[in-house]
N, C-alpha and C positions, 0 to 999 in steps of 0.2 A: 437624689439627682437634682442638678441645677441647670436650667436652660441658659446657655450663654447669650448675652445681650450684645448689641452693637458696641456698647462701651467697653466690652471685654476684648474686642479685637485689638491686636497689637501690630506694630510696624506698618502703619497705613500710608505713610508717605510714599507716593508713587505706586501704591498697590493696584493690582488688577483684580476686580471682584466679579465673580460669577454670582448673579443674583437670580434666584428662582422666584418667580412671581406667579400669581394665578390671573392670567389675562385671558381666560376662557370666556370671552364676552360675545354677545350676539352680533354678528356682522351680516348686513343685508346690502346687496348691490355695492359692495366696496366701502360701506360706511358702518361704523360702530353705532349700535342702537341703544346701548346702555353702558355708561362709562363708570358705573359704581366701583367695579373692581380696579379700574385704572386709577380712580381717585384714591382708593384705599392704599394703593402702592406708593403714593407721592411722598408721605413722610419719610419712609425708608430711603427712597431715591434721593431726596433732597439732602438727607443726613450724609449719605455716602458721597454724593457729588461735591460736597463741601470739604471732604477729607481725603479722598483717594484719587489716584491717577485716572482710572478707567472703570466703568461699570458696564458689564455685559448682561442684560436682562434676558431671561429665557422662560418659556412657558409652553404649555400645550394649548391647542384650540380645536374644539369640535371632536369629531369621531374619526380622525385620520387613522389608518390601519397599517402603519409601519412603512409607508412609502409616500412620496410627495403627492399632494392632492391640492390643486390651486383653490379649491373651495374653502380650504382650511388654512390658507396662508395668513401669517401674522402681519403682512405688509400694511393692511388697512389699520391695524392696531398701532403700528409705529407712528402713523400720522396722527391718530387720536392722542397717543401718549405725548408726542411732541407738543401738541396744542395745549394739553392739560398741564404739562410741566413747564411750558414756556422755555424749553431747552432743546437744542438740536438732537435728534435721534437718528442714528445711522442704521438702516435696516440691512441685515446680513442674510444672504440667500440660503444659508445652511446654518446648522448649529454646531457642527464639528468640521475639522479638516482645514484645507487650504483657505476657503473663504473667510473663516474665522481668524486664522493666522494673519491674513492680509488686513482685515479690519482692525485687529488689535494693534498692528504696526502702523495703521494709517493716520493716527492723530486724533480721531474722534474720541470724545470722553464718555459718550453713552451709546451703546449698541443695543439693538434688539435682534436676537437670533431667531432664525426661522423655527417653525413648529417642531418641538422635540419629538412628537409622535410620527414625524415623517421617517423615523428610524425605528425598526422593530425592537432594538435594544433598550429603548426607553421603558416600555411597559414590561419587558422581560427582566428589568433590573440587571441588565448585563454589565458586568464589571469592565469589560473591554470598552463598551460604549461610554460608560461613566468616566473612564480614564481619558478617552478622547475629548469628552466634554470639558473635563477639569484641566487638561494639560496647559492651556495658555494662561491660566489664572493663578494668583497667589493666595486669594482668600475666597470664601464662600459664605453667602447669606441666603437663608430661606425665609421668605415672607409669604409663602403660599399655603396657608392653613387649610384651604379647601381641598388640597391634595395630600394632606399630612397622613391620612390613613392608608395611603397606597404605597407599597414598596416598589417604587419605580426608580429608575437609575438617577434621575436628576434630583430626587428628594432623599434617597437612601444611600445607594452605593457611592454617588459622587460626594456626598457630605462626609463620608468616612475617610475620604482621601485627603482631607485637610486636617492639619494638626490643631490641637488646643491653642486658642488665641488667633486662629485663622479661619474659624467658622463661627457663625452666630445666627440667632433668630432675628428677623426684622421686627419692626414695631408692631405690625399687625399680628404676626405669629406670637410675639411676646404677650400681647394683650389677650389673645384668644386662650392661650394655654393657662395664663394666670386666672382668668375669669372662670374657666371650666374646672380647673383644679380646685378652686374655691368651693364650687358646687359639689364636687366629688369628695374632696378630702376633709373639708371643715365647714359644712353648711350650717348657718345659724338657724335654729329652730324657732317656730315651726317652719319646716321645709315643705313646700307644696309643688307638685309636678302636674302639668297639664299636657297630656299626650293625645294627639289626634292623627289625622291622615287616613289613608285608605286601608292600609294593611297591618294586621297584627304580626305577620311573618317577618316583616322588616324591622320590627321593634321589640321582639321577644326579649333579647338580652338586655336592652336598656330598661324595659319594664321590670324585669326581675331584679336588676341592680338597684333601681330606684326604690323598690319595695324594702330594701335594706336600709334606706336613709330617710324616706319621707314620712311625714305625719298624715298627709292626704295625697291621693292620686286621683285626678279627674281624667276620664277617658271619653273622648268624643270622636266625631268624624266617622268615616266608613268603618273603622276598626271596631267602633262600639257595636255595630250590627252583629259582628261575630260573637260578642259577649251576650247580646240578646238571644241569638239563636242557641247559644250554649245553655241558656236557661229555659229553652223551650218556648220562647216568645216569637210571635209572628212578625216577620220583617218584609213581607211582600216581595217586590222585585229588587230590593235593596242589594247593594254590593255586600257580599259576605265571603269569607274564606272558610269553606266547610272543612278544609284540612286542618284548621287551627282551632277547632272547638275545644280540644283537650288543652291546648295552650291557654285559652281563655279561662278554662276551669282552674288550671294551675295558678294563674294570676289571682283569681278570686280567692282560692284556698290560701295562697301565701299571704294575701292581704289580711285575711281573718287571723291567721296564725301570728302575724307580727303586730296586730292591733292597728293596722293602717286603715284609715277611713277611705274606702274606695267609692268614688262618686261616678256613677253611670247616669246617663240621661234618663229623666223620668218622663219627659215629653219631647216630641220631635216634630219637625216640619216634614211633611211628605207631599209628593207631587206625582202626577202621572207621566210627565215628560219634562226633561231638563230645558229643552230649547223653546218649545211652544206649549207650556202647561195650560191645561184647561181646568185643573184642580190643584189647589195648594191649600193644605189643611194642617192645623196644629192638632196632633193626636197624642194620647197617652201611649207610652211604650207598650207594645203588645196588642195595640188596636189598629195596626197598619193593615189595610185590606190588600188582598193578593195583587191587585192591579197597580198599587202605589209603590213608590220607593222613598226611603228616608234620605233627605238632602241637607239637613241641618238640625242642630239641637233646638228645642223649643224655648219659649219665654221663661217658664218656671226653671228650667235647667240653666238658662243664662244667669238667672238670679242666684241659683245655688252655687254655680261655679264662681261668680263674682264675689259672693260672700266668703267662699273658701279661700280666696286670695287676699281678702281684706286685712287680716292680721298676720300674714306670712312675713317672715324675715328673710326667706330665700325662696325664689320661684324659678323653675325651669319649664319652658314651654317649647314643644316641638309638634307641629302638625295642625292643620286647620280643623275646625269643628264641623265643616260641611263643604259643599260645593261652592266655596266662597268666591271663585272667579265669576260666578253668576251673581249679580247684585241682589237678586231676589232671595238668594239663599246664603247671604254673607253675614246675617245679623249675629249668629252665634260666634263666628270667628272675630268679628269686630268687637263684640262684647268682651271677649277674653283679652284682646289687644288693649281695650280701654281699662280693664281691670288691672292688667300688668302695669300700665302707665300710672294708675292711681295708687298702686302699692308702694309703701314707703321702704320696703325691704330691698334686698339685692336681687334684681330681676335679670334673667338671661333668656334670650330667644335663641333657640338652637338651630339656626340656619333653615334652609329650605323655604317652603311656602309661607311659613310663619313670618319670615323676614319681609316678604311682600305684603303680608297682612298688616304689620305694624307701620309700614310705610304708607299703605293705602289709608290707614286710619289716621295718619298724621301724628303718630305718637312715638316714632322711633327715637327721637331725642330725649324722651322721658324714660327709656329703658336703660338699665345699668349697662348691659352688654348685649349687642346684637351680633350674633356669630355669622361669619361668612361661609362656614362649612357645615352643612347638614350632616353628611356622612361622617366627617371627622368628629364633630361634636357628639353625635350619638355613640360613636365607638369609644370616645373618652368617658362619656357618662356610664357606658356599660362596663367600664373597667378594663377595656381592651387597650392594647398598645397602639401607639401611633408611630409607624416606622420613621417618619421624618423627624419627630421629636427625639426618639431614641438615638438616631444617628447624630443629632446635634449634641446630645448629652453624653455620648459615649466617651469613656476615658481616653 
């Protein structure tokens, strides 16, 4: 399969392009608080505006539940997009029907349609809704990698309504898929993965898939506590998933079977309270007292994880090493971010909180690829399908 690129689009003179973006940005009091996703969309927007007659951007925002909700209107995003792009943006009060038809005929070159999730057909991947959405347009481009793992109408059903040469991936989608497929299909060895975050249950499939590819797998964050408990080690009041103890044992067994070096923390930072700690201690794993909770990896573990990345030719990282949003417990996550930046191999940060971590550490520009989609990147790493990508690549 080959992902169609913008350059593969044909008959662009006067074309009307439906462009799926990920503009699910934080909006407070009518103002966009973080424009990172808007900025990520600009290269594709600029390329299209130089070559086609009209671009109609569409996106979801927030947790709209199939009906209009002013809290989740994209109107504020239209103003932010116009400022970032330095190009007029005409906001359309719906994403289908007569309002869109009027706007398409109105002479504006760039439209932003209202929240897709104001219609229940979007999340239901309803073909009728997809046909309504696609009807005014001659071409389709998807640049919303963050939603690529969802079989929703605007990313799956709508894409299949456009013929070869009239649908393509945008610049961001193209980069994301190329980088992650490089990790999945042809990782240069030694390949090292670092996986953290709160729960084992959300990352079981990626963990199992990685064990078939990596030389080393380092596990930190709250999910490491479940591995400790699975070995009969004391974890105090730490976050654990008692229902995932067998999964943790399977991961450890699979690592041994495949000769993968499994790196679990040997020392941890523990505290009595996240917000107002009276005790913060560095302890050996298994020495956590009942009143304490694990909140970060310890200094010796930071050194081990850093050393594990030093000679890597490929690295994939997803998930923080502790409660990194609290500065007092961010040292482990920051150490991994710095080690990623220092690594001379191909480094990929797989979305989610890890992206925030590399930005907080000031090293994002030293990472080979920083993914915008945590769920989508994990699904691809796990060997799962991405409905949006499959729809673009369909014959």
